[in-house]
C-alpha positions as CSV (number, residue, x, y, z in Angstrom):
1,M,4.6,-10.2,-29.5
2,E,4.2,-13.4,-27.8
3,R,5.9,-11.9,-24.6
4,A,3.6,-9.0,-24.8
5,R,0.8,-11.5,-24.9
6,A,2.0,-13.3,-22.1
7,R,2.4,-10.3,-19.8
8,L,-1.2,-9.2,-20.6
9,A,-2.5,-12.5,-19.8
10,A,-0.6,-12.3,-16.2
11,A,-2.5,-8.9,-15.8
12,R,-5.9,-10.6,-16.5
13,E,-5.0,-13.1,-13.8
14,A,-3.8,-10.4,-11.5
15,R,-7.0,-8.5,-12.0
16,G,-9.1,-11.6,-11.2
17,L,-7.2,-11.9,-7.9
18,S,-7.8,-8.1,-7.0
19,D,-11.6,-8.8,-7.1
20,H,-11.4,-11.2,-3.9
21,R,-11.3,-8.7,-1.2
22,S,-11.2,-11.5,1.6
23,A,-7.8,-12.5,0.9
24,P,-6.3,-14.6,4.1
25,A,-3.8,-12.6,6.1
26,R,-0.5,-14.0,6.6
27,A,0.0,-15.5,10.1
28,G,1.7,-12.9,12.3
29,A,1.7,-10.0,9.7
30,A,1.0,-6.5,10.9
31,E,1.4,-4.6,7.9
32,P,2.3,-5.2,4.2
33,S,6.0,-5.0,3.5
34,T,7.8,-3.3,0.4
35,P,8.0,-5.9,-2.5
36,T,11.5,-7.1,-3.3
37,P,13.1,-6.1,-6.7
38,S,13.0,-9.7,-7.6
39,T,9.1,-9.4,-7.4
40,Y,8.3,-6.4,-9.0
41,E,10.5,-4.7,-11.7
42,E,8.7,-2.0,-13.3
43,I,7.2,-0.2,-9.9
44,D,8.0,-0.4,-6.2
45,F,5.6,0.4,-3.6
46,S,5.7,0.9,0.3
47,F,3.1,1.4,3.0
48,D,3.7,4.2,5.5
49,A,1.6,3.2,8.6
50,A,2.2,6.6,10.3
51,D,0.2,8.2,7.6
52,G,-1.9,5.5,6.3
53,A,-0.3,6.0,2.9
54,Y,0.5,3.8,0.0
55,W,3.4,5.2,-2.1
56,C,3.7,3.4,-5.6
57,W,6.5,4.6,-8.0
58,M,6.2,3.7,-11.7
59,N,9.5,2.8,-13.5
60,P,8.8,0.9,-16.7
61,K,11.5,-0.7,-18.5
62,G,12.0,0.7,-22.1
63,A,9.8,3.3,-23.1
64,P,8.3,5.7,-20.5
65,S,4.9,4.3,-21.1
66,F,2.4,1.8,-19.6
67,T,4.0,-1.5,-20.8
68,P,2.5,-4.7,-20.3
69,G,4.7,-5.7,-17.3
70,M,4.1,-2.7,-15.5
71,L,0.3,-3.1,-16.0
72,T,0.5,-6.8,-14.7
73,E,2.5,-5.3,-11.7
74,L,0.0,-2.3,-11.1
75,A,-2.8,-4.9,-11.2
76,S,-0.9,-7.0,-8.5
77,Y,-0.2,-3.8,-6.4
78,T,-4.2,-3.2,-6.4
79,A,-4.8,-6.8,-5.1
80,T,-2.2,-5.9,-2.5
81,I,-4.3,-2.9,-1.2
82,R,-7.4,-4.7,-1.5
83,A,-6.1,-7.5,0.6
84,H,-4.9,-5.1,3.1
85,C,-8.2,-3.5,3.5
86,A,-9.7,-6.9,4.1
87,R,-7.1,-7.8,6.8
88,A,-7.7,-4.4,8.8
89,E,-11.7,-5.2,8.7
90,T,-11.0,-8.4,10.9
91,D,-7.7,-7.5,12.8
92,A,-7.7,-4.8,15.0
93,G,-3.6,-4.6,15.0
94,V,-3.8,-3.8,11.1
95,S,-4.0,-0.1,10.5
96,P,-6.1,0.3,7.3
97,P,-4.6,2.2,4.3
98,K,-6.2,5.7,3.8
99,Q,-4.6,7.2,0.8
100,A,-2.7,6.0,-2.0
101,V,0.1,7.9,-4.1
102,L,1.0,7.0,-7.6
103,A,4.5,8.8,-8.8
104,S,7.1,8.3,-11.1
105,R,10.9,7.3,-10.8
106,I,11.6,8.8,-14.5
107,P,13.1,12.2,-14.1
108,G,11.3,14.7,-15.9
109,V,8.5,12.1,-17.1
110,Y,5.2,11.1,-15.4
111,N,4.1,8.7,-17.9
112,L,3.8,9.0,-21.6
113,G,0.8,6.8,-22.1
114,G,0.1,4.0,-24.5
115,D,3.0,1.9,-25.8
116,L,3.1,3.3,-29.4
117,E,5.4,1.1,-30.8
118,R,3.3,-1.9,-29.6
119,F,0.2,-0.3,-30.9
120,S,1.9,0.1,-34.3
121,R,2.9,-3.4,-34.8
122,W,-0.6,-4.8,-33.5
123,I,-2.5,-2.4,-36.0
124,V,-0.3,-3.5,-38.9
125,A,-0.9,-7.2,-37.8
126,R,-4.7,-6.4,-37.6
127,D,-4.5,-7.9,-33.9
128,R,-7.7,-6.9,-32.4
129,E,-7.2,-9.2,-29.2
130,A,-3.8,-7.9,-28.2
131,L,-5.1,-4.1,-28.6
132,T,-8.4,-4.9,-26.6
133,E,-6.5,-6.7,-23.9
134,Y,-3.9,-4.0,-23.4
135,A,-6.9,-1.4,-23.3
136,Y,-9.1,-3.4,-20.8
137,S,-5.5,-3.6,-18.7
138,C,-5.2,0.1,-18.8
139,I,-8.8,0.9,-17.6
140,H,-8.5,-1.4,-14.8
141,V,-5.8,0.5,-13.3
142,L,-7.7,3.8,-14.0
143,H,-10.7,2.6,-12.7
144,D,-9.3,1.3,-9.4
145,N,-7.9,4.6,-8.9
146,A,-11.0,6.5,-9.5
147,I,-13.0,4.1,-6.9
148,G,-10.3,4.1,-4.3
149,F,-9.8,0.5,-4.9
150,G,-13.3,-0.2,-3.8
151,N,-12.4,1.3,-0.3
152,P,-12.5,4.6,1.3
153,I,-9.1,5.4,0.3
154,L,-8.1,9.0,-1.2
155,T,-5.9,8.4,-4.4
156,I,-3.5,11.2,-5.2
157,A,-1.3,11.7,-8.6
158,L,2.3,12.8,-8.0
159,V,3.3,14.5,-11.1
160,Q,6.8,15.9,-11.5
161,G,7.3,15.1,-14.9
162,D,5.3,15.3,-18.4
163,A,1.8,13.4,-18.4
164,L,0.8,12.9,-21.7
165,G,-1.9,10.7,-23.1
166,G,-2.6,7.9,-20.8
167,G,-0.3,9.3,-18.3
168,F,-2.8,12.2,-18.3
169,E,-5.6,10.0,-18.0
170,T,-4.0,8.1,-15.1
171,A,-3.6,11.3,-13.2
172,L,-7.2,12.4,-13.7
173,S,-8.3,9.2,-12.6
174,C,-6.8,10.0,-9.1
175,H,-8.9,12.1,-6.7
176,M,-6.3,14.8,-6.3
177,I,-3.2,15.8,-8.5
178,V,-0.1,17.2,-7.2
179,A,1.8,18.8,-10.1
180,E,5.1,20.6,-9.8
181,R,5.2,24.2,-11.8
182,G,6.4,23.5,-15.5
183,V,5.4,20.1,-16.2
184,K,3.2,19.4,-19.1
185,F,-0.2,17.6,-19.8
186,G,-1.9,16.8,-22.9
187,F,-3.7,14.3,-25.3
188,P,-1.4,14.0,-28.5
189,E,-3.2,11.4,-29.8
190,I,-5.3,13.4,-32.4
191,L,-1.9,14.1,-34.1
192,F,-2.0,10.6,-35.3
193,N,-5.5,10.7,-36.2
194,L,-6.7,8.7,-33.0
195,F,-8.0,9.9,-29.7
196,P,-7.3,9.0,-26.1
197,G,-9.7,6.0,-25.5
198,M,-8.6,4.7,-21.9
199,G,-10.6,7.2,-19.8
200,A,-10.0,10.9,-21.0
201,S,-13.6,11.5,-22.4
202,S,-15.2,9.7,-19.0
203,L,-12.9,11.6,-16.7
204,L,-12.4,15.2,-18.2
205,T,-16.2,15.3,-19.0
206,R,-16.8,14.9,-15.2
207,R,-14.4,17.4,-14.3
208,V,-15.0,20.2,-16.9
209,G,-18.1,19.6,-18.9
210,L,-18.5,17.8,-22.4
211,A,-17.9,20.6,-24.5
212,R,-14.5,21.6,-22.9
213,A,-13.3,18.0,-22.7
214,E,-13.8,17.4,-26.6
215,N,-12.1,20.7,-27.2
216,M,-8.9,19.5,-24.9
217,I,-9.0,16.3,-26.6
218,A,-9.5,17.5,-30.2
219,S,-7.0,20.2,-30.2
220,G,-4.0,18.1,-29.0
221,R,-2.8,21.1,-27.2
222,I,-0.3,20.8,-24.2
223,F,-1.3,22.6,-21.2
224,T,1.1,23.4,-18.2
225,A,0.4,22.6,-14.6
226,E,-0.2,26.2,-13.8
227,E,-3.0,26.1,-16.4
228,L,-4.7,23.0,-14.9
229,Y,-4.5,24.5,-11.6
230,E,-6.3,27.4,-12.8
231,M,-9.0,24.8,-14.3
232,G,-9.3,23.2,-11.2
233,L,-8.0,20.0,-12.4
234,V,-4.6,20.1,-10.4
235,Q,-5.4,20.7,-6.6
236,V,-1.9,21.4,-5.4
237,L,0.6,23.3,-7.5
238,A,4.3,22.6,-6.1
239,E,7.5,24.2,-6.7
240,P,10.0,22.2,-9.0
241,G,11.7,19.4,-6.8
242,D,9.1,19.9,-3.9
243,G,6.2,17.5,-5.2
244,V,7.2,14.8,-2.3
245,D,6.9,17.2,0.4
246,A,3.8,18.9,-0.8
247,T,2.3,15.6,-1.3
248,R,3.2,14.5,2.5
249,R,1.7,18.0,3.7
250,L,-1.4,17.1,1.4
251,I,-1.6,13.6,3.0
252,R,-1.5,15.1,6.5
253,Q,-3.9,17.7,5.6
254,N,-6.2,15.1,4.3
255,Q,-6.0,12.8,7.5
256,K,-7.8,15.5,9.3
257,R,-10.7,15.5,6.9
258,H,-10.6,12.0,5.6
259,N,-14.4,11.1,7.0
260,G,-15.7,14.2,5.1
261,L,-13.9,13.7,1.6
262,T,-14.5,10.1,1.5
263,A,-18.2,10.7,2.1
264,M,-18.2,13.4,-0.6
265,L,-16.5,11.2,-3.0
266,R,-19.1,8.7,-2.4
267,A,-22.0,11.2,-3.0
268,S,-20.3,12.3,-6.1
269,A,-20.1,8.9,-7.6
270,R,-24.0,8.3,-6.7
271,V,-24.7,11.5,-8.6
272,S,-22.2,11.0,-11.6
273,P,-21.2,7.5,-11.4
274,M,-18.5,6.0,-13.7
275,P,-19.1,2.6,-14.2
276,Y,-16.2,0.3,-15.4
277,E,-18.5,-0.6,-18.6
278,E,-18.4,2.8,-19.6
279,L,-14.7,2.8,-19.9
280,R,-14.7,-0.9,-21.5
281,D,-17.2,0.6,-24.2
282,V,-15.2,3.8,-25.0
283,T,-12.0,1.4,-25.3
284,D,-13.9,-0.7,-27.7
285,I,-14.7,2.4,-29.8
286,W,-10.9,3.1,-29.6
287,V,-9.9,-0.5,-30.9
288,E,-12.1,0.1,-33.9
289,A,-10.7,3.5,-34.3
290,A,-7.3,2.3,-34.1
291,L,-7.6,-0.5,-36.8
292,E,-8.8,2.3,-39.2
293,L,-5.4,3.9,-39.2
294,H,-3.9,4.6,-42.4
295,P,0.1,4.1,-43.1
296,A,0.5,7.8,-43.0
297,D,-0.8,7.9,-39.5
298,L,1.4,5.0,-38.3
299,R,4.3,7.0,-39.7
300,K,3.0,10.1,-37.7
301,M,2.9,7.7,-34.6
302,Q,6.4,6.3,-35.2
303,R,7.9,9.6,-35.4
304,L,6.4,10.5,-32.1
305,V,8.1,7.2,-30.8
306,T,11.3,8.4,-32.3
307,A,10.9,11.8,-30.6
308,Q,10.3,10.2,-27.2
309,D,13.4,7.8,-27.5
310,R,15.6,11.0,-28.4
311,R,14.1,12.9,-25.4
312,M,15.0,10.1,-23.1
313,T,18.4,9.5,-24.4
314,A,19.0,13.0,-24.3
315,A,18.3,13.4,-20.7
316,G,20.3,10.1,-20.1
317,V,17.7,8.1,-18.6
318,R,17.9,5.1,-20.7
319,S,18.6,3.9,-24.2
320,P,15.6,3.4,-26.7
321,A,14.0,0.2,-26.3
322,S,15.6,-2.7,-28.2
323,E,13.6,-4.8,-30.7
324,A,13.8,-7.8,-28.0
325,E,12.2,-5.4,-25.3
326,I,9.6,-4.4,-27.9
327,A,8.8,-7.9,-29.1
């Protein structure tokens, strides 16, 4: 648990850095380089100057969820993009990023959301601080996606595997979703007597209306990419295995209308703003609800963790997280 606290503290520090948009440029630098594995262990990203697009790939250690370590690295990634934008404003030799893709390296999984094993431990320990810090780290990532990192950047979720709970919330926080046929989306939290508290209510309500958003959350139903495409939540429906190429095609299409699209998003934000404070207030409600869970609810949560572990092991992706990874 102390290791998790340290990672959450690092995420707080990285968030502070991400708010400083005037970071000095490195002497002689033209473009950001791909981070080395020694620096980033749970994500990797690169910048394609030709397309003006960042590509970020999630690859969390242990459970295929938002681990504290990956949240820390995503906050650092945000800082990199903001610093890049600041350099481009003052250096004509630096091409600014105009789009950013968030994808997953895990076959068959985009992200399964919150780290349920840690949730259970923190709830049993009545550790309100840890739950709150984790939730705030999650909404920081989501809010940055939703506002284009505070710059005219179009954000795209490339979903080639299942996106559940916080994984679905993360995809919804992007301006556009590219999803391969057959992948699943949903909010299973109601199955263990909770609700998705890191953006689902805010993001879905703005897309489909309050009544439909509440129905999607309260039902616990799993939706296919095809169903979400019909709802307008998925913008590009790709064939299995074609997600990357479909995203590249979308990026090139967006290049031709970037000014109009970013202006439209600014207008939408003016008409229906989503302040960070709103997300934070909802996560506070989530923390209160989590601390009210009964032992029977936690057993259901643990069964879901076990099912996720079996799924990942059967797929040969990784072994279930060890006690050392969870602590």
